[in-house]
C-alpha positions, 0 to 999 in steps of 0.5 A, spaced: 247 808 814 252 813 817 257 816 812 264 812 814 268 818 818 275 819 815 281 823 817 286 827 813 293 828 816 297 832 811 300 838 811 300 841 804 294 845 806 291 846 798 292 838 797 288 836 804 282 840 802 282 838 795 282 831 798 276 833 803 272 836 797 274 829 793 272 824 799 266 828 801 263 827 794 264 819 795 257 816 797 258 813 805 264 817 806 265 824 809 272 827 811 270 830 819 277 831 821 283 835 818 290 835 822 297 838 819 301 832 822 301 827 827 302 831 833 295 836 831 292 829 830 293 827 837 290 834 839 284 833 834 282 826 836 282 828 844 276 833 842 272 830 837 265 826 838 266 820 834 273 818 831 275 817 825 274 809 822 280 811 816 286 816 817 289 818 810 296 819 812 302 823 809 309 821 811 313 827 810 311 832 815 313 837 820 313 836 828 311 828 828 311 825 821 307 818 818 312 813 821 311 817 828 304 818 827 302 810 825 306 808 831 302 813 835 296 810 833 297 803 833 298 803 841 293 808 843 288 808 837 289 801 834 282 801 831 283 806 827 285 804 820 291 808 816 292 808 808 299 811 807 298 817 801 304 819 799 308 822 794 314 817 796 314 810 792 321 808 794 320 800 796 324 801 802 319 807 805 313 802 802 315 797 806 317 800 812 309 803 812 306 797 811 310 793 816 308 798 820 301 796 820 298 801 814 292 797 811 294 801 804 299 805 800 297 810 795 301 815 791 298 822 791 297 822 783 292 816 783 286 816 780 280 818 784 276 812 782 282 808 785 282 812 792 274 811 792 275 803 792 281 803 797 277 807 801 271 802 800 276 795 801 280 797 807 273 799 810 269 792 809 276 787 808 281 791 811 286 792 806 287 795 800 294 793 796 296 795 789 303 794 789 304 787 785 300 783 788 293 781 786 286 779 789 288 772 787 294 771 791 291 775 798 285 770 796 289 764 795 295 764 801 289 765 806 286 757 804 293 755 806 294 751 812 298 756 817 301 750 820 304 747 814 306 754 811 313 754 815 315 748 811 315 750 804 321 754 806 328 753 808 330 757 816 335 761 810 329 763 806 325 764 812 331 769 815 331 772 808 325 774 808 324 777 815 330 781 814 327 783 807 321 786 811 325 791 814 328 796 812 335 794 810 338 794 803 340 788 800 347 790 801 346 790 809 341 783 808 347 780 805 352 782 810 347 781 816 346 773 813 354 773 812 353 771 804 355 774 799 351 779 794 350 774 789 347 769 794 341 774 797 340 776 789 338 768 789 334 768 795 330 773 793 329 771 786 327 763 788 323 766 793 320 771 788 318 765 784 315 761 789 311 766 791 309 768 784 310 775 786 315 780 782 317 785 787 320 785 794 313 789 797 309 782 794 314 779 798 313 783 804 305 783 803 306 776 802 310 775 809 305 779 813 298 777 811 301 769 813 304 772 819 311 769 817 313 776 820 309 780 825 308 787 823 
């Protein structure tokens, strides 16, 4: 069986080369494309004989960053799956990339075994999530009747959930919904309990998984 072709897009050359060596040591995977930013990636994709199935994408890059790159890939290469691999661990950044279509979000200090697992699961299952979302949750919500799913939430809860999937802060969400920050906190805590998640990222993943909010 042919190896899964992987691309690495990162402007830190030493890190990218180390990552290439690590992935090439994994059975079934091969890095066949290296790029320093989104623009470099676009140029190289036009010359390769076989496009990568998965791209590991950094966010903070010159010329064309990760957000711009994933938007271009969604428009022009929708079959390529993206895993974000970044030093940024703030909630808003993670949510923004997941909502943009990233199939996983990993920090650069992860264990090599986790990277191997992420590549394998994105290839076979289409996603790999580590942040406060369990496999049981992902399996369980998929069994729910999608048509009746929305009946479990009030219109204001759905409105909050949609805004929570944006890059707005909770204070900005409160202003947009014309509610107090305390009321917004109550909506958040109620939904966390109802969905059995522990963070805003878990809420976003639930909403995306169940198509309550579209990518």
